[in-house]
C-alpha positions in Angstrom: 97.4 96.0 81.0 96.2 92.5 80.1 92.7 91.1 80.6 93.6 89.2 83.8 96.0 91.8 85.3 93.2 93.1 87.6 93.4 89.8 89.5 97.1 90.2 90.4 98.0 91.5 93.8 99.2 95.1 93.9 101.2 94.4 97.1 103.3 91.5 95.8 106.6 91.0 97.6 109.7 91.9 95.6 111.7 89.1 94.0 115.0 88.5 95.8 118.0 89.7 93.7 120.4 90.0 96.7 123.6 88.1 96.7 125.1 88.4 100.2 128.0 86.5 101.7 127.1 84.1 104.5 128.6 86.3 107.2 126.8 89.5 106.0 123.9 91.2 107.7 122.0 93.4 105.4 119.5 96.2 105.5 116.1 94.5 105.3 114.5 97.3 103.3 115.2 100.8 102.0 115.2 103.4 104.8 117.3 105.2 107.3 119.6 103.3 109.6 119.6 104.9 113.1 121.5 104.4 116.3 119.6 101.8 118.4 120.3 103.7 121.6 117.9 106.4 120.4 114.8 104.3 120.1 112.0 104.8 122.7 112.0 101.3 124.1 114.6 100.8 126.8 114.9 97.1 126.2 116.3 97.8 122.7 118.0 101.2 123.5 119.9 99.7 126.4 120.8 96.6 124.3 119.3 94.2 126.8 118.6 91.7 124.0 121.9 92.3 122.3 123.7 94.8 120.1 122.1 96.0 116.8 120.8 98.9 114.8 117.4 100.4 114.1 115.7 101.6 111.0 113.2 104.2 110.2 111.1 103.2 107.1 108.8 105.3 105.0 105.2 105.7 106.2 103.8 103.3 103.5 103.7 99.6 102.9 107.2 98.2 103.1 108.3 94.6 102.6 110.8 93.6 105.3 113.2 91.0 104.1 115.6 88.5 105.7 118.7 90.3 106.9 120.9 87.3 106.4 121.3 83.9 104.9 120.2 81.1 107.2 117.2 79.5 108.7 114.0 81.3 109.7 114.2 80.2 113.3 111.4 82.4 114.7 108.4 83.8 113.0 105.7 85.3 115.1 102.2 84.7 113.6 101.4 88.4 114.2 104.2 89.4 111.8 105.7 91.9 114.1 109.0 90.0 114.6 111.1 87.2 113.1 114.5 85.7 113.6 117.2 84.2 111.3 119.9 81.8 112.5 123.0 82.1 110.3 125.1 79.1 109.2 127.7 79.9 111.9 125.0 80.0 114.6 124.7 83.8 114.9 121.1 84.7 115.7 119.5 87.9 114.3 116.1 89.2 115.3 114.1 91.8 113.4 111.4 93.5 115.5 109.1 95.7 113.5 107.9 98.6 115.7 107.5 99.0 119.4 104.6 97.3 121.2 103.3 96.2 117.8 102.6 92.8 119.1 99.4 94.5 120.5 98.3 95.0 116.9 97.6 91.3 116.7 98.7 91.1 113.1 96.7 94.1 111.9 99.0 96.0 109.6 101.2 93.0 108.8 101.1 90.6 105.9 103.2 87.4 106.1 104.8 86.0 103.0 105.1 82.4 101.9 107.8 81.5 104.5 107.4 79.4 107.7 109.5 78.8 110.7 112.3 76.3 109.9 112.6 77.3 106.2 115.9 78.2 104.7 116.1 81.9 103.7 118.5 84.0 101.7 119.3 87.6 102.6 116.7 89.7 100.8 113.9 87.1 100.8 110.6 88.8 101.6 109.3 87.8 105.1 106.6 90.3 106.0 105.0 93.5 104.6 104.3 96.2 107.2 101.8 99.0 106.6 103.8 101.7 108.4 101.1 104.3 107.5 98.5 102.4 109.4 100.8 101.2 112.3 102.3 104.7 112.8 98.8 106.0 113.8 99.2 104.0 117.1 102.8 102.7 117.4 106.4 103.8 117.2 107.4 102.1 114.0 111.2 102.1 114.6 112.4 98.7 113.4 115.2 97.0 115.3 117.7 94.5 114.0 119.3 92.8 117.0 122.1 90.2 117.2 120.6 88.2 120.0 123.5 85.6 120.0 126.7 86.6 118.3 128.4 83.2 119.1 132.1 83.9 119.0 131.9 86.8 116.5 132.6 90.4 117.2 129.9 92.1 115.2 130.1 95.9 114.6 127.7 98.0 112.6 128.0 100.8 110.1 127.3 104.4 111.0 123.8 105.8 110.8 122.6 107.0 107.4 120.5 106.1 104.4 120.4 102.4 103.4 119.0 100.4 100.5 117.7 96.8 100.7 120.8 94.6 100.5 123.3 97.1 101.8 125.7 95.4 104.3 125.2 96.9 107.8 127.9 94.9 109.6 131.6 95.6 109.3 
């Protein structure tokens, strides 16, 4: 350890090493992909906002990354949700936890991106403290295609995923 290493952040976001195709939707972190119809919020479970998948992440600090190449079209200042518009116009929303908007940003750390920025699949967007959030909230994290445009988007079956694994077929 160098003399100035104590000043470095211990929760730095990972460096993006993902190389995804422009039509790919990827797992935004390491975790378990689960069937969205099993989550406790009927808005997501009944696919009222669109089709998608959900993830269960470890009860620790996890950096949630952009699930696709495109533009960061929505970024809630609370850190609980963000959206990416892909080059073909497909819109993807990542919603971290259920009712976590009520945390008012507590348990979330935004990274250096802002709404309107170009992002690459795997770029760090927000770190969520799932240990802290899980004390009050269901931390299921949804990835929803809110506007598929003319594409038929299907998803892989539930199971373990790593950051960067393609989740659409």
